[in-house]
N, C-alpha and C positions, 0 to 999 in steps of 0.2 A: 889711894883712891881708885876707884873702879871707874874708870872711863870707858870701857866696854858698854856697863849700865847705864852710864850717865848719858852717853850719844845713843845709845839704843831708844833709850826714854824720851830723848828730845822731841820737841815738837813746835813747830811756827805754826801759830792760828791768827787769822785777822780778818774778820767778813767771813765772806766763803771760799776764803784761801786755806788750804791747810796742807801741811807736807810733815811725815815722820821720817826719822833716819834720815835727818836733813843736809848729811853732805853733800854738795861743796859749800851749801850755804850758811853763812852765821848770823845772830842776829836776835831778835826778840822769841825768847823760849829756847834759845841754843846757847848752849854753855860754851865756853871759852875752850877751845881744843876742839871741837867736834866738827868745826867750820871754816871757810878760807875766810879772814876779814876781809879782804876785797870782794867779797858776794854779801853783802851786807842787807837781809832783811828787815823790814821795820813795819809799824802799823800806826797809822794816823787816823782820829776820829773814823775807826771801822775800815780804812781802805788801806791795802797791803800796798808798799813799794819797796824796790830795791836800788840801790846804789852801788855802783863798783869804783874800784879802787879808791876806797878811802876817804871821799872828800875830793878827790881829784876827777872824777867822772861826774856825768850828770845821773840826776834820779829818775827813776821810771817807775809808774804806776804798772803794778802787775794786776793782769788780769784773771790770768790763770798759769798754774803750775802742773804738769804732769808728769810725775816722776819716774812713771814708765816707759816712756819714750825720751825722758828727759829733754822737757820742750818746757820753756816759758812763754808766756804771750804778754808783751808790755808795750807800753806806750809812751811816749815823751811827753812828758808834763809842759813843756816849752810850746806845744800846740794844743792844750787842753782847750782853749778858748778862743783860738784864731790862728793865722799860719803869719801873722806879722811883727811876732816877736821872738825870733828863734834865739837861742844860746848859739854863742861860740862854736864853730867846728871843731877848733882845738879840745873839747870837751870831749874825751874820748869814750868810746863804747864800751868796751869790756875787755877783760884780760884775753888777748887772743890766744894763749896757751889752752884755754879750757873754753871757749864758745867757738861756734859753727854760726855766722850771722847770713849765710847762704842757703836759706832753708827754701824748698822747694815750694812753688806758689806764690812767690812774690818777686816784685821787680823793683830794681833802682828806678827811683825817679828824682830828679833835682828841681829844687826851688829855685829861682832866680830874682833877686830883689832889686827893684829901683833901674830898672832897664831902660835905654833911652824909648820914648813914647814914639810910636809909630816904625820902631824899626821892623815888622812885619814877620816875625819869627815865632811867637808865641802869643797865646790868649793871655791879657795882663788883666788882674783884678785888684781893685783900688783898696788900699789899707786905711780905710777911714776912720777907725776908733781912736778914741782919744788914748795917747800915749804910746802909739804904734810909732815901732823903730824906723818902720821903711813907709814909702807912698803906696808902692805897688808890690805884687807877689806875680810870677809868672811861672808855668812848669812844663816838664820834657821827660818822657821816658829815655832812659841810658841804653844806647846802643853799644857803648864801649868805655873807655874812660869817661868820668865826670868832669862837663866841661869849667873850665875858669871861670870867674865872673865875668871876663872881659870891660865891655864897657858900664856893667852893672854893679852896684855897690857890693854884693853878696850873692853867695850859693850855699844851698843845703842841700845834702843828700840823704832821701831817705826810703824807707823800703814800703812799698802798697803790696797789697794783697792782690793777684790776677781773678778775675777780669779786673782790670783798672777801673776806677769810679768814672763817673761822667767828667767831662770836661768843663767843671765848673769847681770854684772855691769850695762849696760846702759838702761836696760831694770828696773831696779830697782831705778835707779838714774830719769828715765822718769815719773815713777810711782810715786815718792817724790814729784818732782816738778809739776805734775798733783794737786797736793794738798789732804788732809783729810778733809773729812766732820764732824764736834763735832757741837753738839746741846746745846744749851743754855737752862735751865730748866725756865719754867715759874710759878714763884715763887707766893706763895699765897697770899702774900701783893700786888702783883701786878695785880694778878688777880681781888681782890676784890676791888682796885681801879678803874680797867677799868669798873666791871660791874657796878660801880656807876658813871659812865660817868667822870671819873677823867683821869689825865695822872701821870703817873708814873715819880717819879725822886729819887734823892740820896743827904739825907743832913745828917750830923751827924753819918756817916759810917752806915746809915740804910735807906732802902726803904722807901718814902715817899709817898703821893698822893695830887697832884695839882688840884684845882678844880675851874671850871669857876666862875669868878667874886667874888673870895675869896682871900684874901692875907693870906701869910703862908701857909702850908702844914698839913695835915690828916692823918690818916691811910684809911680812905675812906670819900667820900664826902658825906656831910649831906642830909637826904631826902629833898625834896621839893626845891632843889637846883633847879635855872631857867638852862634848858640845851639849 
């Protein structure tokens, strides 16, 4: 099986989102062995989504993919319609060995739920929609470690683009739905593979290198190979 050609020709397309030579991603249009199963792209009703960690993490809407600078712009699905029904914080973001979630131009903001009325610390907004998990939400920009919920019922830390939106519910919700830019790291193994004219893939829980006119996989393509 010519995995070099298979992965070279692989392409994910959904709505206005498209990426060829898709490593490190797996999913729709990307054959097994071409990407990491814990970074799975899918397409639902013309909208691109990504799921991290094979069902153990949350799904995000994919707003944009830029392979040239290795960035994704993603938005949390639990904040698509309101701020009042966050998923549990133990749903982890993404494989920390591959993603950098500290992208320039963004700041961490903590949403605090059902804090005591009249504590005077943050501006509070009512969660008055039917089915809301909480009664109110307030938020603050982080200056250090995320605060614990304290006397509040729960807290969620999110990334918002600088400059911060206005100090109101709709501005924060709009900013969250516009998405957050995160960057995947270019691993040394994949760099070496490309430098030797190979195509990166993923087999047996590790990055591998598929080479033109060669079966199997390598750590890098042998010298003197036909290019």
